[in-house]
N, CA, C and O atoms as CSV, one atom per row, in Angstrom:
chain,resi,resn,atom,element,x,y,z
A,1,MET,N,N,-21.212,9.616,12.898
A,1,MET,CA,C,-20.624,10.782,12.273
A,1,MET,C,C,-21.638,11.472,11.360
A,1,MET,O,O,-21.624,12.699,11.260
A,2,THR,N,N,-22.529,10.712,10.683
A,2,THR,CA,C,-23.528,11.354,9.835
A,2,THR,C,C,-24.751,11.694,10.652
A,2,THR,O,O,-25.088,11.006,11.616
A,3,GLU,N,N,-25.402,12.752,10.256
A,3,GLU,CA,C,-26.633,13.157,10.932
A,3,GLU,C,C,-27.810,12.449,10.285
A,3,GLU,O,O,-27.827,12.252,9.070
A,4,GLU,N,N,-28.785,12.070,11.080
A,4,GLU,CA,C,-29.987,11.440,10.547
A,4,GLU,C,C,-30.820,12.517,9.855
A,4,GLU,O,O,-31.193,13.509,10.480
A,5,PRO,N,N,-31.115,12.325,8.559
A,5,PRO,CA,C,-31.891,13.332,7.836
A,5,PRO,C,C,-33.322,13.421,8.365
A,5,PRO,O,O,-33.906,12.430,8.804
A,6,ILE,N,N,-33.862,14.629,8.311
A,6,ILE,CA,C,-35.218,14.858,8.799
A,6,ILE,C,C,-36.233,14.032,8.029
A,6,ILE,O,O,-37.166,13.477,8.611
A,7,ASP,N,N,-36.046,13.952,6.702
A,7,ASP,CA,C,-37.003,13.205,5.879
A,7,ASP,C,C,-36.630,11.722,5.759
A,7,ASP,O,O,-37.290,10.977,5.033
A,8,GLY,N,N,-35.580,11.289,6.462
A,8,GLY,CA,C,-35.191,9.887,6.423
A,8,GLY,C,C,-34.436,9.505,5.163
A,8,GLY,O,O,-34.101,8.334,4.986
A,9,TRP,N,N,-34.159,10.453,4.287
A,9,TRP,CA,C,-33.539,10.127,3.009
A,9,TRP,C,C,-32.360,11.035,2.661
A,9,TRP,O,O,-31.265,10.545,2.383
A,10,HIS,N,N,-32.567,12.325,2.672
A,10,HIS,CA,C,-31.554,13.276,2.208
A,10,HIS,C,C,-30.604,13.691,3.322
A,10,HIS,O,O,-31.022,14.235,4.345
A,11,GLN,N,N,-29.311,13.423,3.106
A,11,GLN,CA,C,-28.296,13.797,4.076
A,11,GLN,C,C,-27.508,14.992,3.542
A,11,GLN,O,O,-27.444,15.194,2.329
A,12,PRO,N,N,-26.919,15.769,4.414
A,12,PRO,CA,C,-26.157,16.939,3.962
A,12,PRO,C,C,-24.845,16.522,3.291
A,12,PRO,O,O,-24.283,15.472,3.602
A,13,LEU,N,N,-24.374,17.349,2.377
A,13,LEU,CA,C,-23.054,17.147,1.787
A,13,LEU,C,C,-21.996,17.411,2.853
A,13,LEU,O,O,-22.226,18.167,3.798
A,14,ARG,N,N,-20.855,16.791,2.694
A,14,ARG,CA,C,-19.746,16.999,3.633
A,14,ARG,C,C,-18.572,17.570,2.858
A,14,ARG,O,O,-18.264,17.090,1.767
A,15,HIS,N,N,-17.918,18.571,3.394
A,15,HIS,CA,C,-16.787,19.236,2.754
A,15,HIS,C,C,-15.531,18.918,3.548
A,15,HIS,O,O,-15.447,19.219,4.738
A,16,VAL,N,N,-14.560,18.311,2.891
A,16,VAL,CA,C,-13.270,18.023,3.523
A,16,VAL,C,C,-12.241,18.915,2.843
A,16,VAL,O,O,-11.938,18.737,1.663
A,17,ARG,N,N,-11.716,19.858,3.579
A,17,ARG,CA,C,-10.721,20.788,3.033
A,17,ARG,C,C,-9.372,20.086,2.895
A,17,ARG,O,O,-9.069,19.138,3.620
A,18,ALA,N,N,-8.575,20.569,1.956
A,18,ALA,CA,C,-7.258,19.967,1.698
A,18,ALA,C,C,-6.410,19.875,2.958
A,18,ALA,O,O,-5.666,18.909,3.128
A,19,ASP,N,N,-6.507,20.855,3.836
A,19,ASP,CA,C,-5.691,20.837,5.057
A,19,ASP,C,C,-6.292,19.967,6.163
A,19,ASP,O,O,-5.738,19.891,7.259
A,20,GLU,N,N,-7.424,19.310,5.881
A,20,GLU,CA,C,-8.065,18.428,6.864
A,20,GLU,C,C,-7.785,16.949,6.605
A,20,GLU,O,O,-8.225,16.104,7.385
A,21,LEU,N,N,-7.063,16.611,5.531
A,21,LEU,CA,C,-6.727,15.221,5.279
A,21,LEU,C,C,-5.872,14.705,6.430
A,21,LEU,O,O,-5.072,15.448,6.998
A,22,THR,N,N,-6.044,13.438,6.768
A,22,THR,CA,C,-5.350,12.877,7.920
A,22,THR,C,C,-4.501,11.672,7.517
A,22,THR,O,O,-4.883,10.886,6.650
A,23,GLY,N,N,-3.364,11.547,8.152
A,23,GLY,CA,C,-2.509,10.386,7.955
A,23,GLY,C,C,-2.844,9.251,8.901
A,23,GLY,O,O,-2.119,8.258,8.968
A,24,ASP,N,N,-3.942,9.393,9.635
A,24,ASP,CA,C,-4.377,8.376,10.596
A,24,ASP,C,C,-5.142,7.279,9.859
A,24,ASP,O,O,-6.345,7.102,10.054
A,25,THR,N,N,-4.417,6.545,9.005
A,25,THR,CA,C,-4.995,5.476,8.200
A,25,THR,C,C,-3.915,4.440,7.938
A,25,THR,O,O,-2.762,4.648,8.317
A,26,GLY,N,N,-4.258,3.340,7.302
A,26,GLY,CA,C,-3.269,2.313,7.010
A,26,GLY,C,C,-2.123,2.873,6.182
A,26,GLY,O,O,-2.353,3.633,5.241
A,27,GLN,N,N,-0.893,2.508,6.521
A,27,GLN,CA,C,0.286,3.021,5.839
A,27,GLN,C,C,1.154,1.869,5.335
A,27,GLN,O,O,1.103,0.753,5.851
A,28,THR,N,N,1.947,2.173,4.319
A,28,THR,CA,C,2.935,1.252,3.770
A,28,THR,C,C,4.251,1.999,3.693
A,28,THR,O,O,4.277,3.170,3.314
A,29,GLY,N,N,5.338,1.344,4.046
A,29,GLY,CA,C,6.635,1.991,3.993
A,29,GLY,C,C,6.933,2.572,2.619
A,29,GLY,O,O,6.572,1.982,1.601
A,30,GLY,N,N,7.599,3.741,2.586
A,30,GLY,CA,C,7.987,4.370,1.338
A,30,GLY,C,C,6.944,5.288,0.741
A,30,GLY,O,O,7.189,5.906,-0.295
A,31,MET,N,N,5.794,5.391,1.368
A,31,MET,CA,C,4.732,6.268,0.871
A,31,MET,C,C,3.948,6.823,2.036
A,31,MET,O,O,4.040,6.314,3.153
A,32,THR,N,N,3.172,7.872,1.781
A,32,THR,CA,C,2.307,8.440,2.807
A,32,THR,C,C,0.885,8.489,2.265
A,32,THR,O,O,0.632,9.096,1.225
A,33,ARG,N,N,-0.054,7.840,2.982
A,33,ARG,CA,C,-1.466,7.900,2.609
A,33,ARG,C,C,-2.155,8.958,3.461
A,33,ARG,O,O,-1.928,9.050,4.668
A,34,LEU,N,N,-2.998,9.752,2.813
A,34,LEU,CA,C,-3.806,10.748,3.512
A,34,LEU,C,C,-5.269,10.437,3.231
A,34,LEU,O,O,-5.675,10.299,2.078
A,35,GLU,N,N,-6.045,10.330,4.285
A,35,GLU,CA,C,-7.457,9.970,4.202
A,35,GLU,C,C,-8.310,11.232,4.108
A,35,GLU,O,O,-8.104,12.186,4.858
A,36,ALA,N,N,-9.265,11.231,3.185
A,36,ALA,CA,C,-10.176,12.366,3.031
A,36,ALA,C,C,-11.617,11.934,3.306
A,36,ALA,O,O,-12.262,12.448,4.219
A,37,VAL,N,N,-12.112,10.994,2.516
A,37,VAL,CA,C,-13.495,10.528,2.633
A,37,VAL,C,C,-13.482,9.091,3.139
A,37,VAL,O,O,-12.905,8.205,2.507
A,38,SER,N,N,-14.125,8.866,4.286
A,38,SER,CA,C,-14.174,7.520,4.866
A,38,SER,C,C,-15.297,7.465,5.896
A,38,SER,O,O,-15.951,8.471,6.172
A,39,ALA,N,N,-15.509,6.299,6.450
A,39,ALA,CA,C,-16.490,6.175,7.531
A,39,ALA,C,C,-16.079,7.064,8.696
A,39,ALA,O,O,-16.916,7.704,9.331
A,40,LYS,N,N,-14.772,7.095,8.967
A,40,LYS,CA,C,-14.248,7.849,10.101
A,40,LYS,C,C,-14.368,9.365,9.897
A,40,LYS,O,O,-14.689,10.090,10.838
A,41,THR,N,N,-14.113,9.843,8.680
A,41,THR,CA,C,-14.069,11.292,8.463
A,41,THR,C,C,-15.413,11.915,8.125
A,41,THR,O,O,-15.715,13.019,8.579
A,42,VAL,N,N,-16.229,11.218,7.328
A,42,VAL,CA,C,-17.512,11.810,6.904
A,42,VAL,C,C,-18.701,10.869,7.069
A,42,VAL,O,O,-19.834,11.246,6.772
A,43,GLY,N,N,-18.450,9.644,7.543
A,43,GLY,CA,C,-19.536,8.690,7.721
A,43,GLY,C,C,-19.915,7.942,6.463
A,43,GLY,O,O,-21.019,7.404,6.380
A,44,SER,N,N,-19.016,7.892,5.467
A,44,SER,CA,C,-19.334,7.155,4.237
A,44,SER,C,C,-19.544,5.685,4.555
A,44,SER,O,O,-18.982,5.165,5.519
A,45,GLN,N,N,-20.347,5.020,3.749
A,45,GLN,CA,C,-20.659,3.619,3.993
A,45,GLN,C,C,-20.093,2.675,2.936
A,45,GLN,O,O,-19.947,1.481,3.198
A,46,ARG,N,N,-19.772,3.188,1.744
A,46,ARG,CA,C,-19.317,2.303,0.671
A,46,ARG,C,C,-18.106,2.796,-0.103
A,46,ARG,O,O,-17.735,2.184,-1.105
A,47,VAL,N,N,-17.478,3.884,0.329
A,47,VAL,CA,C,-16.332,4.398,-0.423
A,47,VAL,C,C,-15.289,4.978,0.529
A,47,VAL,O,O,-15.614,5.532,1.579
A,48,TRP,N,N,-14.030,4.832,0.131
A,48,TRP,CA,C,-12.908,5.473,0.805
A,48,TRP,C,C,-12.171,6.260,-0.260
A,48,TRP,O,O,-12.021,5.786,-1.386
A,49,MET,N,N,-11.706,7.459,0.077
A,49,MET,CA,C,-10.989,8.276,-0.886
A,49,MET,C,C,-9.908,9.063,-0.174
A,49,MET,O,O,-10.090,9.524,0.953
A,50,GLY,N,N,-8.779,9.208,-0.853
A,50,GLY,CA,C,-7.683,9.959,-0.270
A,50,GLY,C,C,-6.572,10.158,-1.272
A,50,GLY,O,O,-6.788,10.077,-2.481
A,51,GLN,N,N,-5.373,10.421,-0.761
A,51,GLN,CA,C,-4.200,10.657,-1.591
A,51,GLN,C,C,-3.055,9.788,-1.110
A,51,GLN,O,O,-2.994,9.384,0.052
A,52,THR,N,N,-2.143,9.512,-2.042
A,52,THR,CA,C,-0.888,8.871,-1.693
A,52,THR,C,C,0.237,9.717,-2.253
A,52,THR,O,O,0.178,10.175,-3.394
A,53,HIS,N,N,1.271,9.921,-1.435
A,53,HIS,CA,C,2.452,10.675,-1.837
A,53,HIS,C,C,3.661,9.741,-1.780
A,53,HIS,O,O,3.888,9.070,-0.773
A,54,VAL,N,N,4.435,9.706,-2.870
A,54,VAL,CA,C,5.677,8.936,-2.894
A,54,VAL,C,C,6.808,9.906,-3.210
A,54,VAL,O,O,6.798,10.564,-4.251
A,55,ALA,N,N,7.776,9.991,-2.314
A,55,ALA,CA,C,8.897,10.921,-2.467
A,55,ALA,C,C,9.736,10.561,-3.696
A,55,ALA,O,O,9.677,9.432,-4.185
A,56,PRO,N,N,10.512,11.519,-4.189
A,56,PRO,CA,C,11.395,11.248,-5.330
A,56,PRO,C,C,12.341,10.083,-5.048
A,56,PRO,O,O,12.836,9.914,-3.934
A,57,ARG,N,N,12.577,9.283,-6.094
A,57,ARG,CA,C,13.541,8.169,-6.030
A,57,ARG,C,C,13.240,7.205,-4.888
A,57,ARG,O,O,14.148,6.717,-4.215
A,58,THR,N,N,11.940,6.936,-4.679
A,58,THR,CA,C,11.499,6.072,-3.579
A,58,THR,C,C,10.554,4.998,-4.108
A,58,THR,O,O,9.872,5.192,-5.115
A,59,SER,N,N,10.525,3.884,-3.426
A,59,SER,CA,C,9.612,2.788,-3.746
A,59,SER,C,C,8.833,2.428,-2.489
A,59,SER,O,O,9.383,2.415,-1.387
A,60,SER,N,N,7.555,2.136,-2.664
A,60,SER,CA,C,6.759,1.685,-1.517
A,60,SER,C,C,7.062,0.219,-1.252
A,60,SER,O,O,7.692,-0.458,-2.064
A,61,GLY,N,N,6.607,-0.251,-0.115
A,61,GLY,CA,C,6.649,-1.677,0.149
A,61,GLY,C,C,5.558,-2.375,-0.646
A,61,GLY,O,O,4.604,-1.740,-1.094
A,62,ASP,N,N,5.700,-3.678,-0.820
A,62,ASP,CA,C,4.676,-4.472,-1.501
A,62,ASP,C,C,3.459,-4.583,-0.592
A,62,ASP,O,O,3.590,-4.740,0.622
A,63,HIS,N,N,2.275,-4.499,-1.191
A,63,HIS,CA,C,1.044,-4.540,-0.408
A,63,HIS,C,C,-0.146,-4.873,-1.306
A,63,HIS,O,O,-0.022,-4.886,-2.531
A,64,HIS,N,N,-1.303,-5.143,-0.690
A,64,HIS,CA,C,-2.570,-5.242,-1.421
A,64,HIS,C,C,-3.659,-4.633,-0.548
A,64,HIS,O,O,-3.411,-4.249,0.595
A,65,HIS,N,N,-4.863,-4.550,-1.097
A,65,HIS,CA,C,-5.946,-3.868,-0.393
A,65,HIS,C,C,-7.145,-4.786,-0.128
A,65,HIS,O,O,-8.299,-4.365,-0.208
A,66,GLY,N,N,-6.841,-6.056,0.192
A,66,GLY,CA,C,-7.902,-6.990,0.553
A,66,GLY,C,C,-8.959,-7.087,-0.520
A,66,GLY,O,O,-8.644,-7.086,-1.710
A,67,ASP,N,N,-10.228,-7.172,-0.104
A,67,ASP,CA,C,-11.318,-7.349,-1.072
A,67,ASP,C,C,-11.787,-6.027,-1.680
A,67,ASP,O,O,-12.816,-5.989,-2.355
A,68,SER,N,N,-11.057,-4.964,-1.451
A,68,SER,CA,C,-11.431,-3.640,-1.957
A,68,SER,C,C,-10.868,-3.406,-3.362
A,68,SER,O,O,-9.691,-3.660,-3.616
A,69,GLU,N,N,-11.712,-2.924,-4.265
A,69,GLU,CA,C,-11.227,-2.448,-5.560
A,69,GLU,C,C,-10.646,-1.057,-5.342
A,69,GLU,O,O,-11.147,-0.292,-4.518
A,70,THR,N,N,-9.584,-0.729,-6.084
A,70,THR,CA,C,-8.941,0.572,-5.945
A,70,THR,C,C,-8.818,1.234,-7.311
A,70,THR,O,O,-8.345,0.622,-8.269
A,71,ALA,N,N,-9.247,2.484,-7.392
A,71,ALA,CA,C,-9.068,3.292,-8.595
A,71,ALA,C,C,-8.093,4.406,-8.258
A,71,ALA,O,O,-8.220,5.062,-7.224
A,72,ILE,N,N,-7.118,4.619,-9.135
A,72,ILE,CA,C,-6.064,5.592,-8.894
A,72,ILE,C,C,-6.041,6.606,-10.029
A,72,ILE,O,O,-6.111,6.238,-11.201
A,73,HIS,N,N,-5.943,7.878,-9.675
A,73,HIS,CA,C,-5.790,8.958,-10.655
A,73,HIS,C,C,-4.476,9.669,-10.361
A,73,HIS,O,O,-4.271,10.167,-9.254
A,74,VAL,N,N,-3.589,9.716,-11.347
A,74,VAL,CA,C,-2.288,10.352,-11.162
A,74,VAL,C,C,-2.465,11.863,-11.255
A,74,VAL,O,O,-2.861,12.396,-12.292
A,75,LEU,N,N,-2.169,12.530,-10.166
A,75,LEU,CA,C,-2.313,13.978,-10.086
A,75,LEU,C,C,-1.010,14.685,-10.471
A,75,LEU,O,O,-1.010,15.639,-11.249
A,76,ARG,N,N,0.114,14.187,-9.900
A,76,ARG,CA,C,1.426,14.806,-10.131
A,76,ARG,C,C,2.493,13.738,-10.204
A,76,ARG,O,O,2.404,12.713,-9.529
A,77,GLY,N,N,3.502,13.975,-11.022
A,77,GLY,CA,C,4.631,13.062,-11.104
A,77,GLY,C,C,4.406,11.941,-12.105
A,77,GLY,O,O,3.468,11.966,-12.902
A,78,HIS,N,N,5.296,10.956,-12.041
A,78,HIS,CA,C,5.271,9.826,-12.979
A,78,HIS,C,C,5.480,8.510,-12.230
A,78,HIS,O,O,6.476,7.820,-12.452
A,79,PRO,N,N,4.538,8.159,-11.339
A,79,PRO,CA,C,4.711,6.913,-10.591
A,79,PRO,C,C,4.630,5.694,-11.506
A,79,PRO,O,O,3.975,5.713,-12.548
A,80,VAL,N,N,5.316,4.637,-11.083
A,80,VAL,CA,C,5.294,3.361,-11.786
A,80,VAL,C,C,4.634,2.360,-10.846
A,80,VAL,O,O,5.028,2.237,-9.686
A,81,PHE,N,N,3.632,1.648,-11.345
A,81,PHE,CA,C,2.909,0.649,-10.560
A,81,PHE,C,C,3.428,-0.721,-10.986
A,81,PHE,O,O,3.410,-1.062,-12.169
A,82,VAL,N,N,3.892,-1.503,-10.009
A,82,VAL,CA,C,4.564,-2.767,-10.287
A,82,VAL,C,C,3.759,-3.910,-9.682
A,82,VAL,O,O,3.353,-3.850,-8.522
A,83,PHE,N,N,3.530,-4.959,-10.483
A,83,PHE,CA,C,2.824,-6.142,-10.015
A,83,PHE,C,C,3.344,-7.347,-10.777
A,83,PHE,O,O,4.123,-7.183,-11.716
A,84,ALA,N,N,2.939,-8.547,-10.404
A,84,ALA,CA,C,3.363,-9.766,-11.088
A,84,ALA,C,C,2.182,-10.352,-11.861
A,84,ALA,O,O,1.053,-10.385,-11.372
A,85,GLU,N,N,2.469,-10.809,-13.073
A,85,GLU,CA,C,1.459,-11.472,-13.897
A,85,GLU,C,C,2.099,-12.704,-14.524
A,85,GLU,O,O,3.089,-12.595,-15.247
A,86,ASP,N,N,1.531,-13.878,-14.246
A,86,ASP,CA,C,2.093,-15.151,-14.732
A,86,ASP,C,C,3.560,-15.299,-14.346
A,86,ASP,O,O,4.368,-15.787,-15.136
A,87,GLY,N,N,3.905,-14.874,-13.121
A,87,GLY,CA,C,5.257,-15.018,-12.616
A,87,GLY,C,C,6.252,-13.995,-13.142
A,87,GLY,O,O,7.436,-14.059,-12.811
A,88,GLU,N,N,5.793,-13.057,-13.952
A,88,GLU,CA,C,6.662,-12.019,-14.516
A,88,GLU,C,C,6.316,-10.656,-13.942
A,88,GLU,O,O,5.145,-10.354,-13.712
A,89,GLU,N,N,7.333,-9.832,-13.711
A,89,GLU,CA,C,7.102,-8.473,-13.224
A,89,GLU,C,C,6.564,-7.600,-14.362
A,89,GLU,O,O,7.095,-7.604,-15.473
A,90,VAL,N,N,5.500,-6.853,-14.056
A,90,VAL,CA,C,4.907,-5.910,-15.008
A,90,VAL,C,C,5.019,-4.526,-14.398
A,90,VAL,O,O,4.757,-4.337,-13.211
A,91,ARG,N,N,5.412,-3.555,-15.220
A,91,ARG,CA,C,5.611,-2.182,-14.753
A,91,ARG,C,C,4.722,-1.255,-15.579
A,91,ARG,O,O,4.869,-1.168,-16.798
A,92,LEU,N,N,3.800,-0.566,-14.909
A,92,LEU,CA,C,2.930,0.397,-15.581
A,92,LEU,C,C,3.467,1.800,-15.301
A,92,LEU,O,O,3.320,2.310,-14.190
A,93,ALA,N,N,4.087,2.424,-16.301
A,93,ALA,CA,C,4.606,3.786,-16.161
A,93,ALA,C,C,3.468,4.758,-16.455
A,93,ALA,O,O,2.794,4.632,-17.478
A,94,THR,N,N,3.249,5.723,-15.567
A,94,THR,CA,C,2.100,6.621,-15.708
A,94,THR,C,C,2.539,8.083,-15.755
A,94,THR,O,O,3.688,8.426,-15.481
A,95,ALA,N,N,1.581,8.919,-16.112
A,95,ALA,CA,C,1.794,10.368,-16.191
A,95,ALA,C,C,0.570,11.066,-15.623
A,95,ALA,O,O,-0.478,10.439,-15.467
A,96,PRO,N,N,0.683,12.363,-15.309
A,96,PRO,CA,C,-0.476,13.098,-14.793
A,96,PRO,C,C,-1.677,12.966,-15.724
A,96,PRO,O,O,-1.566,13.103,-16.942
A,97,GLY,N,N,-2.833,12.694,-15.106
A,97,GLY,CA,C,-4.069,12.501,-15.855
A,97,GLY,C,C,-4.417,11.041,-16.091
A,97,GLY,O,O,-5.561,10.728,-16.420
A,98,ASP,N,N,-3.450,10.138,-15.930
A,98,ASP,CA,C,-3.693,8.711,-16.136
A,98,ASP,C,C,-4.486,8.116,-14.976
A,98,ASP,O,O,-4.523,8.672,-13.878
A,99,TYR,N,N,-5.118,6.975,-15.242
A,99,TYR,CA,C,-5.852,6.205,-14.243
A,99,TYR,C,C,-5.307,4.784,-14.207
A,99,TYR,O,O,-4.845,4.265,-15.223
A,100,VAL,N,N,-5.360,4.157,-13.037
A,100,VAL,CA,C,-4.959,2.765,-12.862
A,100,VAL,C,C,-6.018,2.091,-12.008
A,100,VAL,O,O,-6.480,2.659,-11.018
A,101,PHE,N,N,-6.408,0.867,-12.395
A,101,PHE,CA,C,-7.341,0.068,-11.600
A,101,PHE,C,C,-6.571,-1.073,-10.954
A,101,PHE,O,O,-5.839,-1.793,-11.633
A,102,VAL,N,N,-6.733,-1.242,-9.641
A,102,VAL,CA,C,-6.101,-2.330,-8.900
A,102,VAL,C,C,-7.206,-3.265,-8.404
A,102,VAL,O,O,-7.992,-2.877,-7.540
A,103,PRO,N,N,-7.278,-4.497,-8.940
A,103,PRO,CA,C,-8.295,-5.452,-8.486
A,103,PRO,C,C,-8.068,-5.882,-7.032
A,103,PRO,O,O,-6.971,-5.716,-6.498
A,104,PRO,N,N,-9.094,-6.429,-6.400
A,104,PRO,CA,C,-8.938,-6.914,-5.026
A,104,PRO,C,C,-7.810,-7.946,-4.907
A,104,PRO,O,O,-7.579,-8.739,-5.820
A,105,TYR,N,N,-7.132,-7.920,-3.795
A,105,TYR,CA,C,-6.086,-8.875,-3.414
A,105,TYR,C,C,-4.867,-8.894,-4.339
A,105,TYR,O,O,-4.048,-9.807,-4.232
A,106,THR,N,N,-4.716,-7.931,-5.234
A,106,THR,CA,C,-3.581,-7.931,-6.161
A,106,THR,C,C,-2.359,-7.275,-5.516
A,106,THR,O,O,-2.369,-6.070,-5.267
A,107,PRO,N,N,-1.303,-8.054,-5.242
A,107,PRO,CA,C,-0.088,-7.476,-4.675
A,107,PRO,C,C,0.548,-6.500,-5.673
A,107,PRO,O,O,0.600,-6.770,-6.872
A,108,HIS,N,N,1.024,-5.378,-5.166
A,108,HIS,CA,C,1.645,-4.365,-6.026
A,108,HIS,C,C,2.487,-3.427,-5.167
A,108,HIS,O,O,2.488,-3.511,-3.939
A,109,ARG,N,N,3.201,-2.536,-5.844
A,109,ARG,CA,C,3.924,-1.462,-5.160
A,109,ARG,C,C,3.960,-0.256,-6.094
A,109,ARG,O,O,3.764,-0.373,-7.304
A,110,GLU,N,N,4.216,0.903,-5.498
A,110,GLU,CA,C,4.382,2.125,-6.267
A,110,GLU,C,C,5.850,2.516,-6.207
A,110,GLU,O,O,6.473,2.473,-5.146
A,111,GLU,N,N,6.392,2.895,-7.348
A,111,GLU,CA,C,7.764,3.384,-7.409
A,111,GLU,C,C,7.747,4.779,-8.004
A,111,GLU,O,O,6.920,5.093,-8.860
A,112,ASN,N,N,8.664,5.609,-7.545
A,112,ASN,CA,C,8.812,6.947,-8.098
A,112,ASN,C,C,10.259,7.110,-8.543
A,112,ASN,O,O,11.123,7.452,-7.735
A,113,PRO,N,N,10.532,6.864,-9.841
A,113,PRO,CA,C,11.910,6.917,-10.324
A,113,PRO,C,C,12.416,8.330,-10.635
A,113,PRO,O,O,13.562,8.488,-11.057
A,114,THR,N,N,11.591,9.350,-10.437
A,114,THR,CA,C,11.945,10.708,-10.846
A,114,THR,C,C,12.379,11.567,-9.656
A,114,THR,O,O,12.370,11.116,-8.511
A,115,ASP,N,N,12.755,12.800,-9.947
A,115,ASP,CA,C,13.155,13.764,-8.913
A,115,ASP,C,C,11.991,14.609,-8.423
A,115,ASP,O,O,12.196,15.558,-7.666
A,116,GLU,N,N,10.762,14.280,-8.843
A,116,GLU,CA,C,9.553,15.014,-8.451
A,116,GLU,C,C,8.676,14.106,-7.597
A,116,GLU,O,O,8.544,12.919,-7.893
A,117,GLU,N,N,8.073,14.654,-6.538
A,117,GLU,CA,C,7.142,13.872,-5.727
A,117,GLU,C,C,5.990,13.385,-6.603
A,117,GLU,O,O,5.492,14.128,-7.448
A,118,ALA,N,N,5.570,12.145,-6.402
A,118,ALA,CA,C,4.399,11.597,-7.100
A,118,ALA,C,C,3.198,11.673,-6.161
A,118,ALA,O,O,3.278,11.254,-5.006
A,119,VAL,N,N,2.090,12.209,-6.662
A,119,VAL,CA,C,0.861,12.320,-5.875
A,119,VAL,C,C,-0.278,11.722,-6.687
A,119,VAL,O,O,-0.490,12.092,-7.842
A,120,VAL,N,N,-1.007,10.799,-6.077
A,120,VAL,CA,C,-2.161,10.194,-6.729
A,120,VAL,C,C,-3.389,10.325,-5.837
A,120,VAL,O,O,-3.275,10.377,-4.612
A,121,VAL,N,N,-4.554,10.378,-6.458
A,121,VAL,CA,C,-5.827,10.367,-5.746
A,121,VAL,C,C,-6.365,8.945,-5.833
A,121,VAL,O,O,-6.355,8.333,-6.901
A,122,ILE,N,N,-6.829,8.431,-4.714
A,122,ILE,CA,C,-7.272,7.040,-4.621
A,122,ILE,C,C,-8.737,6.973,-4.190
A,122,ILE,O,O,-9.172,7.709,-3.305
A,123,ALA,N,N,-9.485,6.079,-4.831
A,123,ALA,CA,C,-10.850,5.766,-4.394
A,123,ALA,C,C,-10.929,4.254,-4.217
A,123,ALA,O,O,-10.441,3.496,-5.055
A,124,ARG,N,N,-11.547,3.824,-3.120
A,124,ARG,CA,C,-11.699,2.396,-2.844
A,124,ARG,C,C,-13.160,2.047,-2.616
A,124,ARG,O,O,-13.960,2.884,-2.199
A,125,SER,N,N,-13.486,0.803,-2.896
A,125,SER,CA,C,-14.872,0.339,-2.793
A,125,SER,C,C,-15.270,-0.055,-1.379
A,125,SER,O,O,-16.265,-0.755,-1.190
A,126,SER,N,N,-14.518,0.378,-0.396
A,126,SER,CA,C,-14.883,0.169,1.004
A,126,SER,C,C,-14.747,1.501,1.712
A,126,SER,O,O,-14.114,2.418,1.188
A,127,GLN,N,N,-15.319,1.621,2.868
A,127,GLN,CA,C,-15.218,2.902,3.581
A,127,GLN,C,C,-13.963,2.981,4.427
A,127,GLN,O,O,-13.734,3.994,5.088
A,128,GLU,N,N,-13.152,1.949,4.424
A,128,GLU,CA,C,-11.900,1.947,5.172
A,128,GLU,C,C,-10.732,1.702,4.224
A,128,GLU,O,O,-10.901,1.086,3.172
A,129,ALA,N,N,-9.568,2.174,4.588
A,129,ALA,CA,C,-8.357,1.959,3.796
A,129,ALA,C,C,-7.750,0.623,4.179
A,129,ALA,O,O,-6.929,0.550,5.093
A,130,ILE,N,N,-8.147,-0.432,3.487
A,130,ILE,CA,C,-7.605,-1.749,3.761
A,130,ILE,C,C,-6.182,-1.805,3.202
A,130,ILE,O,O,-5.968,-1.594,2.008
A,131,VAL,N,N,-5.224,-2.087,4.064
A,131,VAL,CA,C,-3.828,-2.175,3.648
A,131,VAL,C,C,-3.236,-3.429,4.258
A,131,VAL,O,O,-3.192,-3.573,5.480
A,132,VAL,N,N,-2.775,-4.344,3.398
A,132,VAL,CA,C,-2.101,-5.550,3.848
A,132,VAL,C,C,-0.671,-5.478,3.315
A,132,VAL,O,O,-0.441,-5.696,2.126
A,133,ASN,N,N,0.286,-5.174,4.186
A,133,ASN,CA,C,1.685,-5.073,3.785
A,133,ASN,C,C,2.268,-6.481,3.648
A,133,ASN,O,O,2.001,-7.359,4.468
A,134,LEU,N,N,3.073,-6.681,2.594
A,134,LEU,CA,C,3.611,-7.999,2.261
A,134,LEU,C,C,5.135,-7.990,2.348
A,134,LEU,O,O,5.755,-6.935,2.211
A,135,PRO,N,N,5.745,-9.158,2.576
A,135,PRO,CA,C,7.200,-9.219,2.678
A,135,PRO,C,C,7.907,-9.089,1.317
A,135,PRO,O,O,9.060,-8.661,1.288
A,136,GLY,N,N,7.269,-9.438,0.195
A,136,GLY,CA,C,7.901,-9.340,-1.114
A,136,GLY,C,C,6.937,-9.672,-2.226
A,136,GLY,O,O,6.055,-10.513,-2.047
A,137,LEU,N,N,7.085,-9.026,-3.384
A,137,LEU,CA,C,6.136,-9.186,-4.493
A,137,LEU,C,C,6.492,-10.359,-5.366
A,137,LEU,O,O,5.610,-11.140,-5.723
A,138,THR,N,N,7.739,-10.515,-5.723
A,138,THR,CA,C,8.101,-11.583,-6.662
A,138,THR,C,C,9.088,-12.539,-6.048
A,138,THR,O,O,9.503,-13.499,-6.697
């Protein structure tokens, strides 16, 4: 997908327009992932980036992202990120502008308790969207 640079070093920038994001990536029930930057879309080698949309009054299924670190930026809405710590459920309530870090292999889910769609921007430390859907978090 990437072109070999003439000087062996400098590659061209790639522009992915908002209407070019694709849902052809790993999915979890209750949410929609859209892929923007990946090995498949732009030839990236160490990063994956995209968006997740969670409809109003909806919860995603429990999942983790394998050995990939995930950084999340809340763009719209007030999603709640749920995970277990020492056998107890922890709920991180967020607002637009907030960031959340998800360590590798950490089971979690996204909930949207409001009447507004929640949209987050996601960056991962792999060029693919690793998604491992789980039967239950707690």
